[in-house]
C-alpha positions in Angstrom: 21.8 -14.9 22.6 18.9 -14.7 25.0 15.9 -12.3 24.9 17.4 -10.1 27.7 20.6 -9.6 25.6 18.6 -8.8 22.5 16.5 -6.3 24.4 19.7 -4.6 25.6 21.0 -4.6 22.0 17.8 -2.8 20.9 18.2 -0.3 23.7 21.8 0.4 22.6 20.6 0.6 18.9 18.0 3.2 19.8 20.4 5.3 21.9 23.5 5.2 19.8 22.2 4.8 16.2 19.0 6.8 16.4 18.6 9.2 19.3 22.2 10.4 19.2 22.0 10.9 15.4 18.9 13.1 15.5 15.9 10.8 15.6 13.6 12.4 18.2 10.1 11.2 17.1 8.8 9.5 20.3 6.6 6.9 18.6 9.4 5.9 16.2 11.9 5.5 19.0 9.4 3.3 21.0 8.7 1.2 17.9 12.3 0.5 17.0 12.9 -0.3 20.7 10.0 -2.8 20.7 10.3 -4.7 17.4 12.7 -7.7 17.5 14.8 -6.9 14.4 16.6 -10.3 14.7 13.3 -12.1 13.9 13.2 -10.5 10.5 16.8 -11.6 9.5 18.0 -15.0 8.3 19.2 -17.2 11.3 22.8 -17.2 10.0 22.9 -13.4 10.0 21.1 -12.7 13.2 24.3 -11.8 14.9 24.2 -8.7 12.7 20.6 -7.8 13.6 21.4 -4.7 15.7 24.4 -3.4 13.7 24.4 0.0 12.0 23.8 -1.2 8.5 21.5 -3.1 6.2 21.3 -6.9 6.2 20.7 -9.1 3.2 17.7 -11.4 3.0 16.3 -13.8 0.5 15.6 -12.9 -3.2 18.4 -10.4 -3.3 16.6 -7.9 -1.0 17.7 -6.3 2.3 16.4 -5.2 5.7 17.3 -1.5 5.8 19.7 0.1 8.2 17.8 0.9 11.5 18.5 4.7 11.0 16.9 4.6 7.6 13.8 2.8 8.9 13.6 5.2 11.8 14.1 8.3 9.6 11.4 7.2 7.1 9.0 6.3 9.9 9.5 9.6 11.6 9.1 11.6 8.4 5.9 9.7 7.6 4.6 10.8 11.1 1.6 8.4 11.2 -0.9 8.5 14.0 -2.9 5.6 15.5 -5.5 4.3 13.1 -4.1 6.0 10.0 -3.7 3.8 6.9 -0.2 3.3 5.3 0.6 1.7 2.0 4.0 0.0 2.2 5.8 -0.8 -1.1 8.5 -3.5 -0.8 7.6 -5.4 2.4 10.7 -7.7 2.2 10.9 -9.6 5.5 8.3 -7.4 7.2 10.6 -5.4 9.6 9.4 -1.9 8.4 5.8 -3.3 8.5 6.2 -4.2 12.1 7.6 -0.7 12.9 4.6 0.9 11.2 2.2 -1.3 13.1 4.0 -0.5 16.4 3.3 3.3 15.8 -0.4 2.4 15.5 -0.8 2.5 11.7 -2.9 0.1 9.7 -0.7 -1.3 6.9 -1.5 -2.5 3.4 1.8 -4.0 2.0 2.9 -5.0 -1.5 5.8 -7.3 -2.2 6.6 -8.6 -5.7 8.4 -11.7 -4.5 5.8 -14.3 -3.4 8.1 -16.2 -1.1 9.0 -13.0 0.8 5.3 -11.9 1.0 4.2 -15.2 2.4 7.0 -15.5 4.9 6.6 -11.9 6.1 2.9 -12.4 6.7 3.5 -15.6 8.7 6.3 -14.0 10.6 4.2 -10.9 11.5 1.3 -13.0 12.6 3.5 -15.2 14.7 4.7 -12.1 16.6 1.2 -11.0 17.3 0.6 -8.4 14.7 -2.8 -8.3 13.1 -3.8 -5.0 11.5 -2.2 -5.5 8.2 -2.5 -7.3 4.8 0.1 -8.1 2.3 -0.4 -8.5 -1.5 1.9 -10.0 -4.2 1.8 -7.4 -6.9 3.6 -4.7 -8.8 4.2 -2.0 -6.2 4.8 0.7 -8.7 1.0 0.6 -9.4 0.0 0.9 -5.8 -3.1 -0.8 -4.4 -6.1 1.5 -5.2 -8.9 -0.6 -3.6 -8.6 0.6 0.0 -7.1 4.0 -0.7 -6.6 6.9 -0.6 -3.8 6.3 2.0 -2.7 8.7 4.8 0.9 7.7 4.1 2.8 5.7 1.5 6.3 4.4 2.2 8.4 2.9 -0.6 11.4 0.8 0.4 13.0 0.6 -3.0 14.4 3.2 -5.4 12.5 4.4 -8.5 13.8 6.3 -11.5 10.9 8.8 -11.0 7.9 9.1 -8.7 5.2 6.7 -9.9 2.1 8.7 -10.7 -0.3 6.0 -9.4 1.2 6.4 -5.9 0.7 10.1 -5.9 -2.9 9.5 -7.1 -3.5 7.1 -4.2 -2.2 9.6 -1.5 -4.9 11.3 0.5 -4.9 15.1 0.9 -2.6 15.9 3.8 -0.8 12.6 3.3 2.9 12.0 2.8 4.8 9.8 0.3 8.4 8.7 1.2 10.3 7.4 -1.8 13.9 7.1 -2.9 14.4 8.5 -6.4 17.5 8.2 -8.6 19.4 5.6 -10.6 20.3 2.1 -9.5 23.4 3.2 -7.5 22.5 6.5 -5.7 19.3 8.1 -4.9 17.7 10.9 -2.9 15.0 10.2 -0.4 12.0 12.5 -1.1 9.1 13.4 1.2 6.1 14.4 -1.0 3.1 16.0 0.6 -0.3 16.3 -1.0 -2.3 19.5 -0.4 -6.0 19.8 0.0 -6.3 21.0 -3.6 -4.4 17.9 -4.9 -1.2 19.8 -5.6 2.0 18.4 -4.1 5.2 19.7 -2.5 8.5 17.8 -2.3 11.5 18.1 0.0 14.8 16.2 0.0 15.7 14.2 3.1 19.2 13.1 2.0 21.2 10.7 -0.1 20.3 7.0 0.2 21.0 3.6 -1.5 18.1 1.2 -1.9 17.5 -1.8 -4.1 15.7 -0.9 -7.3 11.9 -0.7 -7.5 10.9 -3.1 -10.3 7.7 -2.7 -12.2 5.7 -0.9 -14.9 6.4 2.5 -13.3 9.9 1.6 -12.1 13.0 -0.2 -13.3 12.9 -3.2 -15.5 14.4 -6.5 -14.5 17.6 -6.2 -16.6 
C-alpha cells in the first residue's frame, strides 16, 4: 500500500469513524488525519491500521480504536504549548496525536522495550517536543508538573491520588476506571481551589493500569 492509499484511508477513517460519530473538535480531526497510524502498528498487522477497532502490539498492549483516541483527545482539549502527561505510551500513537494538536508531552511507559521503540519511532517521524520515561505511571511524574492535562491509556481500579495532585488548576484528567473487564471513562477537572468535578464519558475497555496505585501483575 502506497502513501497516497494510506492518506485516503486516513481521510475515510476521519470521515466515517470520527466525524459521522460525533467527533467535531477541529484540532483532533486534523491530528487524526495527519498521523500515520500504520507506522505505530507491527508490520504484519498494518493492513488493520485504519479499521474501526484496537490493534494488538508487543508486550500484550494495544493501539486504541481511533474513535477512543479522538474522543479522549477532544475531551482533553489541549491548546498549543500546554503540557500533557500521558500514562501508557505503548507504541506512541496517542503521543503523536497529542503532539499534532500542539501539546508538549511527557510520557510514561512501564515496558522498557515499548518506551524505547516509541521514542525512536516518534523521532523518526519528526516529532520533538516530548520525552518518555520508563516508570510506574500510577505515580505520575511530578518533576515537570503540574500538568495542564493528564491522559491515562489504561484502566485503574480507582483514580490514583498522585495524578490528581499533579493536575494543574483548570486542567483535565482522562482515565478509565473500573475492573479488568469493563470500565467507565472519566473526565476529572480541577478547580482553582483544588476541588475536582467528574463526569462520565461512556463505557470503555482498556488494558489494566499496573502499579502501586493500580492493579497488580496477577
